[in-house]
N, C-alpha and C positions, 0 to 999 in steps of 0.2 A: 359591212352589212351585206354585200353581195355574196361573200362566202357563207355568211350566216343563213341567208335565204337559200343558197344553193344546197347546203346540207339538209335543210328543211325539206326542199323539193325532192331530194333523193329519198328521204325517209318516207314521204308520202307516196312516192312512186311504187315502193315495195307493197303498199296496201291498196293499190288501185286496180280498177277494172279497165280493160281495153279489148275491144272486139278483135283487134289485129294482133294481140299479144303485147307484152310489156317489154320495152327496150330502153336501156340506159344509154344516153349519148356518150360517145367516146371522147368528146372534146373537153371534158372537165366537169365542173359543177353545173347543175341544171339551173343556172341563174336565168330568170325570166327577163331577157333584155327588153321585152316590150313594156316592162314596168316603168322604164325611164321614158315616160310619156310626156316630156316637156316640163321641166321644173320652171316655175314662175321666176322671172328675173325682175327684181325690184329696182326702181330708179330713186328719185329724190322723194323725201318726205313732203307731203302736201299739207297745207293749212286746213285743218278739219273745220268745215263750216258749221258743224253741229256741236262744237264745244260751247259750254254755257257762256263763256266770255264773248265768243264770236257771235252767238245768237243775240246776246244783249246789245252788242254794237249795232247789229243789223236792225234790231227792234227800235233802237234810238234813231237810226237813220230814217226809218219808215214812219215812226211816231215820235217826233222830237219833243212833243209836249207831254208825253206820258212817261211814267216812271219805268225805267228799265228793270226794276226789281220784280216786275211781273214775271220775268223770265227766271225760272228756278230750275236747278238741276233735276232732271227726271231719271237719267240713266248714267251708268258708268261704262266707259270703254276700257276693257281689261284684257289681260292675257294670262292664261294659266299654263303651268308646266306640269302635266300629270307625270308622276314617277313611273306608272305602269298602266296596264290595261284596266285594272280595277278602278283606279282613280279617274281614268278617262270615262269609263262606263258610269261612274257615280255622277259626274257632271252631266252626262246625257240624261240620266234618270232624273236629275233635278230640273230638266227642261232647258239646259244651256245649249244654244245653237252655236257651234264653233267653226271657225275657219282656220286653216293652218298657215295663213299669211296675214300680215297687217293690212288693215283697211284704209289706212291714210297715207299710202305710198303710191307713187306713179308705178304702173305696170309697164315695164319696158318690153317684156316678151311674155305673152300669155302662156299658161301651162295648166296642168292638172293638179299640181301639188307644189308645196314649198317646204324646205327643211332649213331651219335657221342654222347657219354655219357655226354658231356658238354652242350648238347642242350636238352631242355625239351621234354618229350615224345609227347606232343601235337603239336609240331612245326616241320616245315620242317628242316631236318638236313643240314649240310654243303654240298654243291654241288661243285664237283671238275671239272675243265675244263682247256682246253688249248685255248688261244685266241691270235690273232695277236698282235705283240708288240705295234701297234698303235691303239689298240682297244679302243673305246670310252665308258668308263664304265658308266652305268646308275646309278641313285641314289639308289643303292642297296648295302648293306654291302658286302665288299669283302676284300680279302687279297692276295697279290702277294707272292707266295711261292718261285718260282725260275724264273730267266731269262733263256731261253732255246734256243737251236739251233737245228733246224730240216732242214737238207739239202734239203729235198724234198719241203720245203715251201719257199725256197729262190731262186728267179729268178737269182740273181747274181751268186750263187754257181752252178746253173744248167748250166750256160754258161762256166764254167771252165772245159773244156774237159780234161785237163791234171791232174785233181784231182780225185782220186778214193775215193769218199765219202763213199762208202760201206765199204772200208777198214778202214776209219777213224771211222765210227760208230762201227764196230766190235772191234777196238782197245779201244774205249771208254768203251765198256762193260768189256773188260779184265782189264783195268786200275782201274775201279771202283769195281772190285771184283765180277762182274756179268757174267763172261765168260761162266759159266755153263748154262746160259739161252739161249745162241746162239744155233740155230738149226743146228745139225750136217750135215744134207743134204745141207744146205746153205753154210756151211763152206767147204764141200767137193767140191761143184760145184762153189764156189766163186761167188754166185749170190744171188739175193733177189727174193721173190715170191709175186705175188698177190694172197692171199689166195682164193681158190675156193673150192666149195663143194656142198653138197645137204642136206637139212633138210627135212625129210619125217615123215609121221605119218601113223599108221595102223588103219583102220576101218574094223573090222572083218566081218562086214555084207556087205561091198562094195568092189569093185575092186578085187574080188576074194581073199580078205584078204591080198593082196600085198600092200606094202608101196606106197604112193603117196605123192605129194609135200605138204609141209606146206607153204601156199601161202601168199606172200606179207608181211611176218613178217620181222622185222628189226633184222639184225645180226650185232653185234658190237664186236670188238676185240681190244686188246691193249697189248703193252709191255711198261711199265712205262708210260710216257706221250705221247707216239706215239700211238694214237688210231684212228680208222676209222670204218665206218659202211656202210651198204648198205641194200637193201631189197631183199628178195628172189623173184624169179618170180613165176608165177602161178604153176609151177612144182617143186618148192622148191630149184632151183639152185641159186647160188649167186657167185659173184666175188667181193672181197674187193678192192676198188680203190687204196689204198696205198700198197707199197711193203715192205716186211719184211724179215729179216734174223734171227730173234729171235723167240723163242717159245712164243705163244700167249695165253691169256685168252679170251675165247669165251663166249658170252652171247646172249640170245634171248631177245629182247626188244619188248614187245607186243604193239607196236605202228605200225599200219599197213598202207601199201601204199594205201589201199582202203579208208582211211580217218576215221579210228576209233582207239581207244586204249582200252586196257583191264587193269584195276587196281584192287587192289592196294596192296602195300607191307608193310603194317603197317606204311607207311610214306605217306605224303600228296602230292603225285605226280601222274600224270595221268596214267602212263604205268608201268605195272609190268615187272619184269626182272626174267628170269630163267638162272642161270649160268650153262654152259656146261662144265666148267673146262678148263684145259690146252690142247693145241693141237699144231700141227706142223705149221710152217710158210707157208707151202704149202696149208693148209686149213683143214677143219674138216667136216666129214659126220656124221649125227646123225639121228637116227630113234626114234620117240616118240611112245611108245606103252602103252596099258592099264596096262600091267603087270609091267611097269617101274615106274618112278616117277609120283605120282598121281597128284600133283599140276601142273606140267608141262603138263601132259596129258589133264587136264581140260582146262587149258588156251589155249592149242593148238587146241582142238576140237572147243571151242567157237570161236577162231580166224578164223579157217577155215570155220566154218558155217557162220560167219558174212561176210567173204570174198566172199563166194559162193552166199549169198543172194544179196549183193551189186552188184556183177558182173552180176547176173541174172536180175537185174533191167534194163539192157541195152535194147535199142530199138529192137535189133534183138532177144531178148529172151522174158522176161515177160513184158518189156516196161512199168515199173512202175516208179513213182517218187522215186528217191533214197533217203535214209535217209539223213537228214541234215549233212553237213560236220562236222568233228571233233566230232563224236559220242563217248561218254564215256560209256564203259561197265564195270560194277563192278561185281565180283564173290563173292558169300557168301556161304561158305561150310556148315554152320549151318542152312540154310534155303532150303526148297524145292520150295518155291514160287519165281516167277520172276515178273518183272514189266518193264513197259516202261514209266517212270515218266517224262522224257525229261526235267529235271531240268536245265542241262547245257545250254539248248536252250530256257530257259525262262519260262517254265511251273511251276506250283505249288506254288513256294515260294513267289511270289509277289502278290498272290491273298489273299485278306483280309479274305474272307470266309474260305479258306483252312487254313490260319494261325490260325483262331479261333479254328479249330479242332485240329491242331497239337501242338499249344502252343510253348513250347521251342524246340520241335522237328523241327519246321520250320527253326530255326537258324542253327541247326546241318546239316540238309539236304542241305541248301543253301551253307554251308561251304564245303561240300564234292562234291556236284553238279554232280551226275551221270545222265545219260540219260536212261540207261537200266541196270537193275540188273538181274543177273541169279543166282537163288538158285540151287546149285549143289548137295545138300543132296539127297540121294536116286536116283541120276541120274548117274548111274555107266557106262552105255554104251555110245558109240559114238552117237548112234541114239537118245537116250533120250536128251542128251545135244544139239544135232543138232536141234531137234524139238523145244525145248524151245527157242533157240536162234533165229531161223527164225520166230517163233511166235511173239517175241517181236520186231524184226526188221520190221515185217509186220505192227505192230502198228506204228513204227516210220515213215514209208511211209505215213500212214494215217495222222499222225501228220503234216508231211511236207505239206500236202494238206489243212488241216483245221485250223492249227494255235493254239496258246496258250489258247485263251479264251475257245474254244471248249474243249480243253484238260483239262483245269481246272475244267470244269463242269463234265467231265468224271471222273476225279480223285475224285472230291467231292462226286459223287454218290458212288464210291467204299468205300471211307472213311465212309460215312454216313451209308451205308449198313453194313459195318464191325461192327460199333458201335451198331447199332440197332438190328442186328441179332445175335450178340455174336460171330462173326467170319466167317459168310458165305462170301465166296470170292466175289460173284456177287450179293448177296442179293436175292430177290425173284422176281425182275422185276417191283416192285412198287416204287413209290416215284419220286421226281423231278430228272430229267436227267437220268432216267433209260434207256431211248432210246439211249443215247450216248453210254452207255455200250453195249446195245443190238447190234447195228450195228458194233461197234468197235470190239467186240469179235467174232461176226459172221465172219468178215473179217479175223481176225488173225488166228482163228482156221481153217478156210477154206484154207488159204495159207499154214499153217503148214501141214495140211493133204495132200495137193497136192504135196508139195515139198518133203515130206517123201516118197510118192508113186513114185515120179520121181527119187529119189535117190536109193531107196531100192527095188522097184518093189512090186509085190503082190497086195493085195486089198488096196483100199484107206482107211486109218484109219478114224474112226468116231469121231475124236477129237471134243470135245465141244458139242456133240449132247445130252448129258445127262443133260444139263442145260436148262434154260427156253427160250433161244434164239435158232436160227436155222441156223447154218453155212452151213447145207446141201442145203439151198436155192442157195447159190453161186455155189455149185457143180453142181446142176441141170441146172442152167443158163449157166455154162461153157459147160456142155454136149450138150446143145442146141445151142451153137454157139457164145455166148458172151465171149470175151477174158478177161483175168485178168485186162488188162489195161482199158477196157471198164467198168468193174465192179467197179474198184477203182475210175474211173472218176465220178461215181455217188455218191461217198461218200464225198460230198461237205459239207461246213459249215452249210447249212440249212437242211441237212439230219440228223435228230435227233431221228429217230426211224424207225422201219421196214416199217410202212405205208408210211412215207416220202421217204424211199428208193425205195419202189415200184413206187411211183409217179415220182420220179426222173428218174428211169430207163425207164419208159414209155415215159417221156418227151424227154430223150436223144435218145431213139431208138424206135420211134413210129411204125416202120415196124415190130418190134418184140412184139408189145403190147399183142397179144393174148397169145403168149408163156409165157411172163412175168406174166400175170394175172393167167395163169394156175398154174405156179410154186408157186406163193404166196398163191393162194387159197388152195394149198395142205398143207400149214403150217400157219394156222390162229392163 
């Protein structure tokens, strides 16, 4: 698997953007050692208090004069073994929430992922889930582990006002030897809680260095097979919809409410997970800092940057075409270069010319199917990661407007330049399709510079101005009254170099013709 990912990383590097130039490590494959971010270590299997039989025993203990047959199976605890990404995606589309580790085992050591040793390294591992008892299983390998009873999922039990189902649940924990998992505060007050809290992050250069919300990220929690999830709001606040009386395991799942996900955890699933550990049934607060966990920090910064960019595409702000839905962002800690290859949305791998350049790499890239890759090496600060992320997302808005054929030509130029120049990121501006790169990079560096200025203040950074193209053209045009939306509107499929961009702007905004000509004449 390490070699597999290493070859994949090397292939992406060839198609990447990097302000400082593109460099291949000399130490071998570009395997991202940061991906080994703590594999969960399982201990003994525990007696699940939510099995139907255990729930019936607890019911009889609390209500010895009532029939235990009131307790009927509501859910199935199952595990799936998707053969490929398509099968995994199908389960997600069916609304199945999955964990990559069993829910009824002691966790000896916390971690971000688990890979069953019985499953080959290059395959998706078993995915554990809870589904309705009448779930219509697709043609995907699965096993039913337990028939279970969750009182909250039964309309019949909800109608039984004379039954204290919370007492039954707690008794089941005690009878199965799991009483120490019950939350003391819930026991004292004889109640359950909807876990609430706030997830925040610190950018030392913004907001006065005070924490602000980790926006739109998915927070998931569980005790045994009773698990639930929700998304934080823009300020990082959350409320879990299910109610609990036991201590919970909390996780951040980098699948964002804004329509993107951040991967991957050495397993072939779209969204990375960072485990926060155990917390109270009442909820957990957590602040992500640069001095804390490095992997969690990088994921969180990129997540917030992507959320910020997509939110700012709204009509009342930048008014730009938003990136296509279900954007997949992948982080590589052994690379400083980033890219917007848009593979998940159809670019690159289906093009015969590009396949001829990539050879076997094209199959690997299609298998992983990212849209955006962020190289986090030497990007230690929030601002550096923020800038790289919004740069690539600016490309994705351009892609949303021009489509895959345009993008394939763009990537082909990058590939060809890399091969012919021995590693120059953008080549020298010569050759077929150089103009695609010219206008595309002008746009992305311009947006990156402006969004940095708007977040951090100070002077506008001169990002991209050391290359052979001129992102400052867009800056001057904005200074003279054209909006970002108007500028991107000119980047249409027939705008394939700076001269065509000039002509398109004049065509779209004839009343600004003199100003447009003056700006372009400044940068011949």
